[in-house]
C-alpha positions as MATLAB code, in Angstrom:
seq = 'XXXXXXXXXXXXXXXXXXXXXXXXXXXXXXXXXXXXXXXXXXXXXXXXXXXXXXXXXXXXXXXXXXXXXXXXXXXXXXXXXXXXXXXXXXXXXXXXXXXXXXXXXXXXXXXXXXXXXXXXXXXXXXXXXXXXXXXXXXXXXXXXXXXXXXXXXXXXXXXXXXXXXXXXXXXXXXXXXXXXXXXXXXXXXXXXXXXXXXXXXXXXXXXXXXXXXXXXXXXXXXXXXXXXXXXXXXXXXXX';
ca = [
     134.063 -154.978   51.584;
     131.995 -156.591   48.831;
     128.777 -155.478   50.508;
     129.994 -151.906   50.187;
     130.879 -152.684   46.586;
     127.270 -153.680   45.996;
     126.277 -150.141   46.909;
     128.580 -148.827   44.193;
     127.234 -151.391   41.779;
     123.723 -150.441   42.793;
     124.334 -146.827   41.879;
     125.611 -147.895   38.478;
     122.661 -150.242   38.133;
     120.148 -147.544   39.002;
     121.672 -145.119   36.527;
     121.856 -147.858   33.928;
     118.281 -148.824   34.602;
     117.243 -145.210   34.274;
     119.049 -144.909   30.977;
     117.628 -148.243   29.885;
     114.262 -146.863   30.955;
     113.095 -149.963   32.766;
     109.874 -148.753   34.314;
     110.521 -151.010   37.278;
     108.227 -153.012   39.560;
     106.942 -149.913   41.290;
     104.876 -148.872   38.255;
     101.387 -149.976   37.265;
     101.481 -150.852   33.576;
      98.762 -152.704   31.724;
      98.677 -156.293   32.929;
      96.424 -157.928   30.385;
      98.996 -159.580   28.144;
     101.278 -161.477   30.512;
     101.540 -165.215   29.834;
      99.268 -167.356   32.042;
     102.319 -169.156   33.451;
     103.439 -165.892   35.028;
     100.197 -165.171   36.900;
     101.048 -164.081   40.445;
      98.433 -166.406   41.927;
     100.319 -169.390   40.525;
     103.806 -168.241   41.454;
     105.609 -169.144   44.647;
     106.332 -166.176   46.857;
     109.829 -166.426   48.267;
     110.800 -165.086   51.679;
     113.809 -162.821   52.146;
     115.708 -165.754   53.606;
     114.843 -168.046   50.718;
     115.993 -165.458   48.180;
     119.217 -164.982   50.129;
     119.823 -168.742   49.957;
     119.362 -168.597   46.175;
     121.931 -165.821   45.865;
     124.457 -167.911   47.792;
     124.238 -170.660   45.153;
     125.229 -168.397   42.249;
     128.824 -168.151   41.036;
     130.664 -165.941   38.593;
     132.356 -167.274   35.473;
     135.565 -167.456   37.513;
     133.860 -169.763   40.001;
     133.631 -167.131   42.734;
     130.597 -167.050   44.991;
     128.704 -163.790   45.290;
     128.728 -161.912   48.559;
     125.070 -162.139   49.541;
     123.182 -159.084   50.782;
     119.820 -159.297   52.522;
     116.711 -157.391   51.564;
     117.123 -155.241   54.660;
     120.644 -154.255   53.626;
     119.497 -153.470   50.099;
     116.753 -151.256   51.503;
     119.298 -149.376   53.597;
     121.246 -148.584   50.405;
     118.270 -147.008   48.685;
     118.454 -143.558   50.251;
     122.189 -142.998   49.548;
     121.565 -143.931   45.917;
     118.644 -141.530   45.646;
     120.654 -138.793   47.344;
     123.506 -139.246   44.882;
     121.173 -139.097   41.898;
     119.424 -136.034   43.327;
     122.748 -134.174   43.229;
     123.145 -134.794   39.517;
     121.889 -132.673   36.656;
     120.543 -134.986   33.960;
     119.969 -133.889   30.377;
     117.567 -134.319   28.648;
     115.606 -133.153   31.691;
     112.769 -135.559   30.894;
     115.125 -138.429   31.727;
     115.778 -137.284   35.297;
     112.574 -138.842   36.601;
     113.910 -142.239   35.555;
     116.814 -141.874   37.976;
     114.650 -142.775   40.956;
     114.183 -146.307   39.667;
     116.386 -149.220   40.573;
     116.474 -152.937   41.165;
     117.069 -152.496   44.906;
     114.250 -149.982   45.296;
     111.936 -150.794   48.213;
     108.636 -152.195   46.936;
     105.687 -152.470   49.283;
     104.925 -156.078   50.105;
     107.943 -157.480   48.264;
     110.849 -159.607   49.362;
     114.327 -159.240   47.936;
     117.971 -160.238   48.165;
     121.095 -159.588   46.144;
     124.740 -160.405   45.740;
     127.890 -158.957   44.222;
     131.388 -159.973   43.222;
     134.411 -157.903   42.264;
     136.909 -159.435   39.846;
     139.900 -157.146   40.300;
     142.059 -158.962   37.772;
     139.323 -159.020   35.166;
     138.203 -155.456   35.844;
     134.564 -156.459   36.277;
     132.034 -155.946   39.057;
     128.919 -158.070   38.738;
     125.764 -158.597   40.716;
     122.324 -160.130   40.888;
     119.085 -159.212   42.646;
     115.827 -161.096   43.139;
     112.442 -159.504   43.848;
     109.451 -161.675   44.792;
     105.931 -161.120   46.096;
     105.097 -158.469   43.455;
     102.363 -158.935   40.853;
     104.024 -160.893   38.063;
     101.836 -159.396   35.336;
     103.028 -155.917   36.274;
     106.649 -157.060   36.289;
     106.323 -158.655   32.854;
     104.735 -155.641   31.273;
     107.079 -153.179   32.964;
     109.968 -154.936   31.273;
     108.192 -155.019   27.907;
     107.263 -151.334   27.904;
     110.814 -150.023   27.678;
     111.552 -149.436   24.009;
     110.125 -145.962   23.497;
     111.621 -144.673   26.762;
     114.997 -146.190   25.966;
     115.012 -144.426   22.611;
     114.136 -141.080   24.234;
     116.975 -141.416   26.765;
     119.529 -143.105   24.545;
     122.036 -140.265   24.959;
     122.315 -138.584   28.347;
     124.685 -136.202   30.120;
     125.036 -136.415   33.907;
     126.716 -133.470   35.612;
     127.769 -132.894   39.217;
     130.281 -130.569   40.893;
     131.490 -129.204   37.573;
     132.154 -132.650   36.119;
     130.057 -134.439   33.528;
     129.638 -137.938   32.146;
     128.306 -138.838   28.732;
     126.216 -141.988   28.565;
     124.811 -143.893   25.626;
     122.413 -146.767   26.144;
     121.312 -149.325   23.581;
     119.393 -152.606   23.769;
     121.456 -155.785   23.574;
     120.136 -159.004   22.071;
     121.101 -162.566   22.879;
     122.010 -162.126   26.546;
     121.531 -165.464   28.291;
     118.827 -167.974   27.459;
     115.951 -166.939   29.730;
     112.830 -166.195   27.630;
     111.858 -162.524   27.276;
     115.089 -161.231   28.807;
     115.574 -157.535   28.132;
     119.147 -156.279   28.260;
     120.944 -152.979   27.798;
     124.483 -151.749   27.449;
     125.336 -148.311   28.804;
     128.648 -146.857   27.630;
     129.965 -144.215   30.035;
     132.631 -141.610   29.268;
     134.111 -140.439   32.571;
     135.443 -136.907   33.193;
     139.054 -138.109   33.379;
     138.892 -139.617   29.917;
     138.364 -143.186   31.013;
     135.419 -145.191   29.746;
     133.469 -148.122   31.067;
     130.402 -150.077   30.160;
     127.530 -151.457   32.172;
     125.384 -154.371   31.056;
     122.021 -154.883   32.757;
     119.514 -157.626   32.029;
     116.001 -158.137   33.373;
     113.703 -161.133   33.255;
     110.728 -162.505   35.155;
     110.778 -166.197   36.025;
     107.685 -167.631   37.733;
     106.774 -164.355   39.406;
     110.323 -163.391   40.430;
     112.071 -160.409   38.885;
     115.753 -161.122   38.248;
     118.203 -158.315   37.526;
     121.785 -159.131   36.539;
     124.475 -156.480   36.174;
     128.111 -156.333   35.089;
     130.151 -153.150   34.998;
     133.752 -152.127   34.489;
     136.416 -150.913   32.121;
     136.681 -154.404   30.609;
     132.945 -155.006   30.401;
     132.871 -154.581   26.630;
     134.718 -157.865   26.261;
     133.085 -159.942   28.981;
     130.073 -158.079   30.385;
     127.324 -159.499   28.184;
     128.474 -163.076   28.739;
     128.838 -162.492   32.491;
     125.331 -161.059   32.768;
     123.870 -163.884   30.687;
     125.549 -166.531   32.833;
     124.292 -164.940   36.051;
     120.783 -164.626   34.645;
     120.709 -168.259   33.515;
     121.912 -169.506   36.904;
     119.415 -167.362   38.763;
     116.477 -168.440   36.615;
     117.375 -172.122   37.020;
     117.035 -171.744   40.788;
     113.464 -170.410   40.596;
     111.193 -173.449   40.766;
];
């Protein structure tokens, strides 16, 4: 059940990433300014199995283990996510291209794994993904080059089947303690009048891209802390 929930979380994460304008590891930004400690040649490249083992060691604030999902399973979720986004009308139109990006996107030559947990009582769904084997300089700079795109897509309307959602995305400071973490909060107004928030944080630790996500109707109160705790745990496991 939780593996299916990760698909739902992944859709939220992709939309949130699009709105946060993370250019993602599939891009080719300038790689000249990444810290020497993050050079890909010096970073360990984790296998899918090793990343999956890392996911299994991470717990939520409630002490619940994440349901781990392999890289192969994440790859199988990519097409349904893309298909869903393709059905949506996104305004401003310039922001639609960002919808193809996501933390579980297949990246040539990479390894990946993820995990998710649903806290029904707390009204929060949270998750983590690792991506390894990708040039660390590109990952670092992709995360750094977000600010202008985030400003351009700060307010977005997504429409499908006669229904629309209003989304507002803003950077969030102070999420976790991992250096150079970039985080966003996306506030979503649903067609039925309900609202929810999604917090997404990205960081590169020793050549591994970590993405932490928390989403739900109660995320305003606990989402930033939940994402920070997941990010800190994940980064501590990368050695």
